N, C-alpha and C positions, 0 to 999 in steps of 0.2 A: 682744365675741366679734360677729363679721360673721354677719347671718344672710341676705344676700341673695349672698354670695360666688359665685366661679367656678370659685374655684382657680387661675385666672391674670391676669396682668395686662391691662386694655384699653390701648391704643393712643391717643392724641391728636393730634393734629398742631397743634403751635402760630403766631403771627401773626409768623415770623422767618426769615427764608431769611440763613446767613454767604456772602456770596457770594468765591468764590474767584478767579473772573477773567471776563471777557468772554466769550472763546472758548474759552480753555485755563488750565489750573490749572498754575503755574508752580511750581517744585519748593518756595521756604518759603509759598508761600501756602497748599499742601497742608499745612500746621500748625493750619488754624483758629484757632479763638477758645471762649474760655472761657464760661462759666455761673456766674453765683452766686443763691443763695434767701437770701431773711431779710424780717423784717416792714420797710419802710419808712415806711410811715404810723400804725403802731402801734393797727393795728383789729382785730390779732388774727389776721389767714389771713396766710400767708408770700408775698410777692410774689418774680417771678422780674424777673431783668437778664440779656439777653444779650448779649456783645460780639459784632462785628463786623470784617472787613477792609474790603471794599471798599464796604460799605454802611453803613446806620445801625443804631447801636445801639439797643437795643429794650428798653423795662421795661415787662410784663407786670404790671398791676396787679389783687392777685387779689379778686372780687366775691363769690367764697365761692362754694362746688359745682363746682369747677372749670371756674367762669367770667372771661375776663381779657381787661380793658381795655388796648388797646395805647398805647403811648407812643412818636412814634419818638425819638432824640434826637440833637440836632444836631453828632453826632460820630460818627467810625468808625475807624475802620485803627486795630483796637485786638485787644488777644492777651488777658491775662488780664483777672480781675474779682474783685473785693472788696467785700461787704457789710459795712462797720467802721462802727462809732462813731472817728471820727481824732480827735475833740478833745472828746470826754466830753462831750457835752451830752445824752446822752441820745436822740440822733435818729442812724441808721442812718446813714452815709455811702457813697457808692460811688466806687469809684477803680478808672480802669482802668489796667495796662502802655497803652503804644503802640509802634509797628515801630519806629518810628525817632524817637522824640520821649520826654523823659521824660512821666511818669503823671500823668494826667491825676484832679482830684477834682471830684468832684461833691458839694456839702456842704450837705447835708438842714437849710434853715432852718425844716424843725417847724412852717410855717407851711400852713393849706388853702390848696391849687393854685386856678390860677384852672378856666374848664372847659378847656379844650386843657392843662391841668399843667403850664404856665410858672409861673415862681415858685418851685416846691417847692426847687429845687434852684438854688444858682449855683459856676459853674465857675470852678474857681481850680487851685490846683497843691499841692504838700507843698512849704513853701520847704525847702529845702536838699534834695531828692531832685534831679540834676541829670543824672543819667545815662535811656539811652534799656534801659529796663529789659524783661525777658520773663516772669519767674517769680518771683510772688512769697506771702510769709507772714507774718502778725503775731502779736502776743504782748508781755507785760510782761517782758523780757528783763534788766532791772536794779534790777527790785523798786520802783520809783518811783510806781508808780499808772497809769501811761501805757502806751501801746501802742506799741512799737517795731516796724519794718520790717525783714526783710529781703529780701534780694532780687537774681537774680544776668540777666546779658545771655546776649542767643546770640549771640554773636562773629560765627559763619559768616556768618548772614543780614546783619549788617552789612555784613561785609566785600564782600559782593555789591553792597550798594546804594553803598557809598564808592568800590570799586574801591581804587587805589593811596593816594587819603586813608587810608583804613585804617591804611597799616605805615607812612604819612607822620607822621602822630600818634601813632604808638609803639605802633599794636595792638588788643591786647582791654580792654572795658570792666571784666568782672570781678562778683563780689559782693560786694556791702555790707550791714553792720549801719548803718541809720538808727534813732541814739538818739532821740524825742520829748525835744526842751529845749520852752525857752519862748520862741516864734514862733515855731517849724518844726523841723527837726531835724539833729542832728550825723551828719556821713556818716564812715563806717570802712573802711576796704575791707579784705576778707579773701582776695579772689585778682584777678589782674590779667586774667585771661582766664575765659571761661566759654563754655558751648553748654548754659547752664540751661534744662530744660526742666518743671521743678518744685521745689518747696521746702517743708522739712517740719520744722518744730519739736516737737522730742520729746527725752525724756528716753533717751539714751543709756547713759549709765552706774550709773543709779542712784540719781541723788545727791539727786533730789530740781528739779534747774537745767534747763529748756529750752535741749536743743543745736540744733547745726546742720547740718542734712541737704539737700544742693546735690542731681541728679540731670544731670547732664551726655546729651550728645546722641552720637553719634557714636562713638569708641571714646575721648574724653577720661574718664581714673576720675572716679568721684564724688567729690564734696567730703564733709568730716565736721569740723564746731569741737565741743570741747565747751565749755563755760561753765564759769569758773574765777575765783579770787578777785581775778588780775590782768589780765586778760582772755580772750581768744577761743583754742586749742590746738587747731594743727588734729591730726586722727588720722588712725588709719587701722582701723576698726574691725571689719570685713568682711573674709573670706577670699575668699569667690564676690560676684561684682558682675555687675551688668548691662555688655552695652557700648552700647549706647544705650536711656539708663534714660529712659520716657517718660512716668511717673507714679507718684509714691511716697503708698503711704497707710499710715497706723498703725490699732491694732486690737487685742484682746486676742482671738485667734482660739479659744483654750482656756481661757479663764475663769481660768486661773490666775495673775491676777495681774500676767503681767509681756508688753507688750503689742506684736505683731509687727510687721514692715514690709515691706510688698510691694511691687515694684519692677518694673514692666512693662518688657517688650524687645521682639521682635521674633521671631514664630517661629510658622509654620503646625499649625494644629488638628489639621488632616486632613493626612495621609500619601497618599490615591489618585492617582490618573494627572493627573487636573485641576487636582487645588490644587498638587501640586507641577510642573507644568509653568508654572504661570501664577506659582510662587512662586524657581526655578529662575535665570533671567535677573536676575531679583534678590539672590537670593544670588552672583551672581557677583560684582557690580558692589559690593558690600560689603566694608567691611576685616573681616578676620579676626582677632583676636588669636591673637601666637604662641602655641606649647603652654607652660605652666605660669603663662600670664596669667591674675590673678582674675578678670578679666575675661571674658563668655560671653554670648553671642547667647538666650538664655535668660530667663524670668521669676523670681524670684528672693522667697522670703519665709523673712527672717532673724527666726532667731529663739534665745533665749537656752539654753542649755546648764545643765548642775547647776553649771560653773562658773563662769559668767556673761557665756559667749562665744559673739556671733552664729555660729548656722549654720544653713547651708541647707535647709531642710524643703521645701523646693517636689519637687524629685527629678525623678521620671519622674509623677508626677502630671498633673491637668487644669490645676493652677497652673501649671506649668511654660513651655507651649506653649497661647498663646490667642489668635493671631496678629497682624496689626500693629495692635497693641495701644494705642490712648491713656490718656485717664483709668481709671482703676480706682477700686470706692469698697468700702469696707467697709460692710454694714448688715445687720442683724438683717432682714431681708425676711419672712421666713415666720414673725414672732414667734416662736417657739421658745427665746429665749435666747441664741443664738449668732450669730456674724458670720459670713454669707453675703459673697461676692464678686460682681460686675457688672463689667465690662468693656465698653467700645466700643471696633470695632476700623475699618478698613478702610482706601485709602489710595485718592487720585487725585493722579497729579504726570504733567505731560510730561519728557519727558527719560528718566525711569525705568521708566514704564510701558507705554511705545510697544507692548511686543508684546500689550498688551491693550484691547481694543475700549473707547473713550472712555478712555484712561489709567487705568482702574480696575480696583484689585483690591477685587473685591468678595466682602466676611466677613461673617458671622453676628455681630452683640455675643454675650458667651457670661457668659450663669448660671451659678454657681457655689452649691448648697447646700452650707451645713455641716452633717455630720451629726451634730456632737455627739464624734464618736469619732477629731477628728485628720483627716478626710479632706472633702475636696470632690468631690461629685457631679457632674455636668453635670444642667441644671433644664432640656432645651430647654420641657417643657411648661407653664411660667413664660410663655410668648412674651413673651419679652424680646430673641428673634434677629434684630431689624432689623438691616439691611443698608444701611441710609441713611449710611452713613459717618461715624462720629461720633465728633467729638474730645473740646471739653469738657461734663463729666456731673456733677450731682451726684444728692443724695438729700435728700427733708424730706417731713414728713406735709403736703399740700398742698390738703388736704378735711378736715382734723378727724376723721378716724374712728381713729387710731390707727396707723395701720400709715403705711411709706415708700415713698412715689411716686419715681417715679424724672425726671429733663430731660436732653437730652443737645439740646445745639448741634451739631445735626449742619453735612457743611460741602456747598454749592452741592443741597442738600434742608432741606425744611419744619425746625426743630428740631420735638423731641417730646417727650410728656410719657406717662411709663405712668403710669397708676393701679392702684393695688397692689388687687387684689381675691381676695387667699390667703385661705382661709379658716381660722378655727383661732388659737389665742394673746389674749393678753394683752396689755399695753403702758403705759410710763407713761414719760411728757413731761414733760423737768426745764425751766425756761428761770432762769436766774442773773439776779441785779442785783447789784452793788455802789455804787451813788449815791452815796458819798463817795469815789469815787474814778474818774480819767480814764478807765479801761478797766470803763466802765458795766457794761459783760457779758459780762464774768467771762470773757473771752478764755485760754485757760490753765490755767483751772479742771480741776480731774479728781471726776470724781464717781462712788460706787460705791454699788453694792447690794447688802446681803447677805440672802438671800431663803432658802427653806427647798430649793431645787432648785442651789445654787452663789452664787459672786460674779460678777456684771458689773460690768463700769467701762466708763465715758465718760470724754473731756477735750474739753472745748470750741476747735475750732480753727476759725480764719478761712478755709482752704484747704487743699485738701487735692487729690490726684488730679492732673490733668491743666488748670492756668490756670483751674480753677473755685473760687469760692467756696463755706463751708457754714453752714449756718446755725446760731448759737447758740444754739438749742432742740434740747438731746439727747435722742436714741429711746431707749429700752430696748424691748426683745423680751422675751417672757415668755413660759414655758407657760402655758393657759386656767387652771390650779390652782393659781398659783405665790401664795407669801405674802412680801411683803415685808417684815423683819424690821426692817430700820434704811437706813439713806441716809446716808452721808457724804460732806461735800462740802470738798475741799479748796481753799480760794480760792487762787489766784495769787498772793499773799503767804506761803503756808504755815499760814496760819489752818484752823482742823478746824470746822466745824458738822455738828452732828448732828441727827437728824429720825427719829422712830421709828417706825415701823407707817405708811409713806406708801401711800394707795391705790391700787393702778393703775386703769388705763382713763381717764384724767384727766388733762391739763396744770398742775403743778404749777408754781407762780412763786414762788421762794425769795431775798426781798429781804435781802439781808445788812445788821443794822444795827448789829453791833460797831464 
């Protein structure tokens, strides 16, 4: 438990600004770029990678105590970022999706860098991944111990860039599963078109396999595929969906053993005169689904009912309308054992926001506290209401004090780090290793804690939210008096390891030996 806490987050400015344009921000530049966190140099501290559009991508090397050393990469024009061990050598690599080119790999050589950091990474490509892609996620989908890639394109932006060539060459790019094979990847196309802003790999039907969920922009319905013995099967598991799916995250918000899925859209969180005056011209320009359409311009929290069917539980709660919402993330921010939600907001774009000063819709980011009774309560007292026009966002314990800090890649403003200085609670952080497999950091593994105050579970994921990467280090918030009776690790191949009575308030590294 912290002794010097202030019960609020402390904002820090980071040495990176995603540039949306020299003078004005055009429509698709307004989408910004992502951020990822993981330990790149294996020193125990989590490093930060920030993508950029019209400037250089940045690595912020964590030197401890929230001090970071900046490295500008000779690479930009990027959207999403993942930090994953692509080749299973035990060193985390970096993958960027690009706006109009196939993804770029920065292979981590595992060698000490020179004084200017050159030499640590070799720039290359993912052999067999040959299309311009936007959103991505990674996991071992076929059980061979290697990380596979699922990614989708943002065809509307490509169409604008290519003009008539887009239709001449046959239209959209779509959604692909790239299975890792010797020497590269085999690509299987699941959809011919996409406007994919987010990809989530999660178990949609409870059979223990990871399925595919792709969130599409505009009024293109989201895509879902179930993993079966014979291949991927397209399904429609939801009665209610967002119209413009900006972000997806997955987590068990009520600790009942079944994960919820949170999707964000665009809807004002206030209805005062000034807010509605800013939003009204936007609402008139947007496509509105016809009556009876399952899509709606509202956030959705998909939860399984007693029959196993997904139902929307966002309702009229604060979860339903959080602004022009980009990345959203579950995380136990106050270490009470329940997942809270943080959403970053704002929009800057010439053409659709001409009625506002500087073409900008200014909104506060939204922090919603889980009260443990099925309610999400606005938490402005946490000090997370930035108005810097956030896009990519992720959470991780960056200072090693046991709670989740937040990193935001803003558009046209410096990136931010919010240091968690909330009081109370305890935590356990778990770092998994499976060195005998290509999936060394056990992406896709699920860890469950049985405690005297309930059951808490987390899954190792590579990406979440909007264009952003997760750390492979799992964080479990717990009440201060919690006792962990057992920890169960379900590895990606389905085998289970049990650890009795692990102690909280530490970082536990578990290396698989079977």
